[in-house]
C-alpha positions as CSV (number, residue, x, y, z in Angstrom):
1,X,36.2,-14.2,-41.5
2,X,32.6,-15.0,-42.1
3,X,33.2,-18.4,-40.5
4,X,34.9,-16.8,-37.6
5,X,32.1,-14.4,-37.0
6,X,29.6,-17.2,-37.2
7,X,31.5,-19.2,-34.6
8,X,31.8,-16.1,-32.3
9,X,28.1,-15.5,-32.7
10,X,27.3,-19.1,-31.9
11,X,29.5,-19.0,-28.9
12,X,27.9,-15.8,-27.7
13,X,24.5,-17.2,-28.1
14,X,25.4,-20.4,-26.3
15,X,26.9,-18.3,-23.5
16,X,23.9,-16.1,-23.3
17,X,21.6,-19.2,-23.1
18,X,23.7,-20.8,-20.5
19,X,23.8,-17.6,-18.5
20,X,20.0,-17.2,-18.7
21,X,19.4,-20.8,-17.7
22,X,22.0,-20.6,-15.0
23,X,20.5,-17.3,-13.7
24,X,17.0,-18.8,-13.7
25,X,18.3,-21.8,-11.8
26,X,20.0,-19.5,-9.3
27,X,16.8,-17.6,-8.7
28,X,14.7,-20.8,-8.4
29,X,17.2,-22.0,-5.8
30,X,17.1,-18.8,-3.9
31,X,13.3,-18.8,-3.9
32,X,13.2,-22.4,-2.5
33,X,15.8,-21.4,0.1
34,X,13.8,-18.4,1.1
35,X,10.7,-20.5,1.5
36,X,12.5,-23.1,3.5
37,X,13.8,-20.6,6.1
38,X,12.5,-20.6,9.6
39,X,10.6,-17.4,10.1
40,X,9.4,-15.8,13.3
41,X,5.8,-16.6,14.3
42,X,3.2,-14.5,16.1
43,X,3.7,-14.6,19.8
44,X,0.6,-15.8,21.6
45,X,1.1,-13.4,24.4
46,X,1.0,-10.4,22.1
47,X,-2.7,-9.6,22.2
48,X,-1.7,-6.0,21.4
49,X,-4.4,-4.5,23.5
50,X,-3.3,-2.2,26.2
51,X,-3.4,1.4,27.5
52,X,-0.5,3.8,28.2
53,X,-0.3,7.2,29.9
54,X,-2.1,9.0,32.6
55,X,-5.7,8.0,32.9
56,X,-6.6,11.7,33.5
57,X,-5.1,12.7,30.2
58,X,-7.3,13.1,27.1
59,X,-7.9,9.6,25.5
60,X,-6.7,8.6,22.1
61,X,-7.8,5.4,20.6
62,X,-5.1,4.0,18.3
63,X,-5.7,0.9,16.2
64,X,-3.2,-0.9,13.9
65,X,-4.2,-2.8,10.8
66,X,-2.2,-4.9,8.3
67,X,0.2,-7.8,8.3
68,X,2.8,-9.1,10.8
69,X,4.2,-5.6,11.3
70,X,0.8,-4.6,12.9
71,X,1.2,-7.2,15.6
72,X,4.9,-7.2,16.1
73,X,6.0,-10.5,14.8
74,X,9.7,-10.9,15.6
75,X,9.7,-9.4,19.1
76,X,8.6,-10.7,22.5
77,X,7.1,-7.7,24.3
78,X,4.3,-5.4,23.4
79,X,6.4,-2.4,24.2
80,X,8.8,-3.4,21.4
81,X,6.1,-3.4,18.6
82,X,5.4,-0.5,16.3
83,X,2.1,0.1,18.3
84,X,3.9,-0.1,21.6
85,X,6.5,2.4,20.6
86,X,3.9,4.8,19.1
87,X,1.6,4.5,22.2
88,X,4.6,5.4,24.5
89,X,5.5,8.4,22.4
90,X,1.9,9.6,22.2
91,X,1.4,9.0,26.0
92,X,4.6,11.0,26.8
93,X,3.2,13.8,24.7
94,X,4.8,16.7,22.8
95,X,4.5,20.5,22.7
96,X,1.9,20.1,19.8
97,X,-0.4,17.4,21.2
98,X,0.3,17.2,25.0
99,X,0.0,14.0,27.0
100,X,-2.5,11.4,26.0
101,X,-4.1,8.3,27.6
102,X,-3.5,6.0,24.6
103,X,-5.9,3.0,24.2
104,X,-4.0,0.7,21.8
105,X,-5.3,-2.3,19.9
106,X,-4.5,-4.2,16.7
107,X,-6.6,-6.2,14.3
108,X,-3.6,-7.1,12.1
109,X,-3.0,-10.7,11.0
110,X,0.4,-12.1,10.1
111,X,0.7,-12.9,6.4
112,X,-2.1,-10.5,5.4
113,X,-2.4,-8.9,2.0
114,X,-4.3,-5.9,1.0
115,X,-7.3,-8.1,0.0
116,X,-7.6,-9.0,3.7
117,X,-8.1,-5.4,4.9
118,X,-11.9,-5.4,4.4
119,X,-12.3,-7.9,7.2
120,X,-9.8,-6.0,9.4
121,X,-11.6,-2.7,8.8
122,X,-14.9,-4.3,9.9
123,X,-13.3,-5.5,13.1
124,X,-11.6,-2.2,13.8
125,X,-15.0,-0.4,13.6
126,X,-16.7,-2.7,16.1
127,X,-17.4,-1.0,19.4
128,X,-16.0,2.5,20.0
129,X,-14.6,4.2,17.0
130,X,-10.8,4.6,16.8
131,X,-9.4,8.1,16.6
132,X,-6.4,7.1,14.5
133,X,-5.7,4.0,12.4
134,X,-2.2,3.0,11.3
135,X,-2.1,0.6,8.4
136,X,1.1,-1.4,7.6
137,X,0.7,-3.6,4.5
138,X,2.3,-4.4,1.2
139,X,5.2,-6.7,1.8
140,X,3.3,-9.9,1.1
141,X,1.5,-8.3,-1.8
142,X,4.8,-7.6,-3.4
143,X,6.5,-10.9,-2.7
144,X,3.5,-12.9,-3.9
145,X,3.7,-10.9,-7.2
146,X,0.3,-9.2,-6.8
147,X,-0.5,-6.4,-9.2
148,X,0.6,-3.1,-7.5
149,X,-2.4,-1.3,-8.9
150,X,-4.9,-4.0,-7.7
151,X,-3.4,-4.2,-4.3
152,X,-3.3,-0.4,-4.0
153,X,-6.9,-0.2,-5.0
154,X,-7.9,-2.6,-2.2
155,X,-5.9,-0.5,0.3
156,X,-7.6,2.6,-1.0
157,X,-11.0,1.1,-0.4
158,X,-10.0,0.3,3.2
159,X,-8.7,3.8,3.8
160,X,-11.9,5.3,2.4
161,X,-14.1,3.2,4.6
162,X,-12.2,4.2,7.7
163,X,-12.3,7.9,6.7
164,X,-16.0,7.7,6.1
165,X,-16.4,6.4,9.6
166,X,-14.5,9.5,10.9
167,X,-11.2,7.7,11.6
168,X,-8.0,9.5,10.7
169,X,-5.7,7.2,8.8
170,X,-1.9,6.9,8.4
171,X,-0.4,4.3,6.0
172,X,3.1,3.1,6.2
173,X,3.8,2.0,2.6
174,X,5.6,-1.2,1.7
175,X,9.1,-1.2,3.3
176,X,12.4,-1.6,1.6
177,X,12.4,-5.3,0.7
178,X,15.9,-4.9,-0.7
179,X,17.1,-4.7,2.9
180,X,15.8,-8.2,3.8
181,X,18.7,-10.6,4.7
182,X,16.4,-13.6,4.4
183,X,16.7,-13.3,0.7
184,X,20.0,-13.6,-1.1
185,X,21.1,-11.5,-4.1
186,X,20.1,-11.2,-6.9
187,X,16.6,-12.1,-5.7
188,X,16.9,-9.5,-2.9
189,X,17.4,-6.8,-5.6
190,X,14.3,-8.0,-7.5
191,X,12.3,-7.9,-4.2
192,X,13.5,-4.4,-3.7
193,X,12.2,-3.3,-7.1
194,X,8.8,-5.0,-6.5
195,X,8.5,-3.3,-3.1
196,X,9.2,0.1,-4.6
197,X,6.6,-0.4,-7.3
198,X,4.1,-1.4,-4.6
199,X,4.9,1.6,-2.4
200,X,4.5,4.0,-5.3
201,X,1.1,2.7,-6.2
202,X,0.0,2.7,-2.5
203,X,1.0,6.3,-2.0
204,X,-1.0,7.5,-4.9
205,X,-4.1,5.6,-3.9
206,X,-4.0,6.4,-0.2
207,X,-3.6,10.1,-0.8
208,X,-6.6,10.1,-3.1
209,X,-8.6,8.2,-0.5
210,X,-7.9,10.9,2.2
211,X,-5.2,9.1,4.2
212,X,-1.7,10.3,5.2
213,X,1.3,8.5,3.6
214,X,4.6,7.6,5.3
215,X,7.1,6.3,2.8
216,X,8.8,3.6,5.0
217,X,11.1,2.5,2.3
218,X,12.4,5.9,1.5
219,X,12.6,7.1,5.2
220,X,14.0,4.0,6.8
221,X,15.4,1.7,4.1
222,X,19.0,3.0,4.5
223,X,19.0,2.3,8.2
224,X,17.8,-1.3,7.6
225,X,20.4,-1.8,4.9
226,X,23.2,-0.5,7.1
227,X,22.3,-2.2,10.4
228,X,21.5,-5.9,10.5
229,X,20.3,-5.5,14.0
230,X,17.1,-3.8,12.7
231,X,15.9,-7.3,11.7
232,X,15.2,-10.2,14.0
233,X,16.8,-13.6,13.8
234,X,14.9,-14.6,10.6
235,X,16.3,-11.7,8.5
236,X,12.7,-10.8,7.4
237,X,10.7,-9.3,10.3
238,X,12.0,-6.3,12.1
239,X,13.6,-6.5,15.6
240,X,12.7,-4.2,18.5
241,X,15.2,-1.7,17.0
242,X,13.6,-2.0,13.6
243,X,10.1,-1.4,14.9
244,X,11.4,1.6,16.9
245,X,12.8,3.0,13.6
246,X,9.5,2.6,11.9
247,X,7.6,4.1,14.8
248,X,9.7,7.2,14.8
249,X,9.2,7.6,11.1
250,X,5.4,7.2,11.5
251,X,5.1,9.4,14.6
252,X,5.0,12.9,13.0
253,X,2.1,11.8,10.8
254,X,0.3,10.1,13.6
255,X,0.6,13.2,15.8
256,X,-0.7,15.3,13.0
257,X,-3.7,12.9,12.6
258,X,-4.4,12.9,16.3
259,X,-4.6,16.8,16.2
260,X,-6.9,16.7,13.2
261,X,-10.7,17.0,14.0
262,X,-12.7,13.9,13.2
263,X,-14.8,13.7,10.1
């Protein structure tokens, strides 16, 4: 019996080792495959600087900061970006805020991490001060295995600088990375965990810095998981429908920010 137990234990240990090595090899293969995919690039025509709404309506300066989401990588037309959708909704107005003449711009850069926000904030504050800033960041921090606390602290510093300049700030936290079809399971599930950790750290820091938080993963993740059409051809960046979903999730907080006195 002792010999049998020893053989079973040895077989189990061998199986565990083989499974671990095999699992590691699978993850490495998936990482290499994800890196080799053809991803959408920024469209040169997307300067993301425009105005929408009646010129006679009260002006609202809206600026986007962050990564590829802030400039609409994955779509061809400015109207299909998060900023474009938000500008249209704000220009059309609502019972709370009325019509607005929205002056839209973006200082976002594809591939940005939270450490890049300091430069973007400086650019956003050049010239006339924005009324509302929307920050979309965190996906590249999470997928490059940056510390959630460190990345969140850098985001918090950016939010604090904007608030000190009198800008109202809305942050869309790291989206649901578990919905990305560019990444195969089980790496996709790991990315989802990393994204949730990043979003949790971001929310805490942004609130402390005086910004408003929109939990994009919680509010829109189920839609992205259920509908492949919310992602563009690369399975990583949102499509026009995906950006529209994000814009509608952000809109209530942006309206509230627009109604809040500066300072």
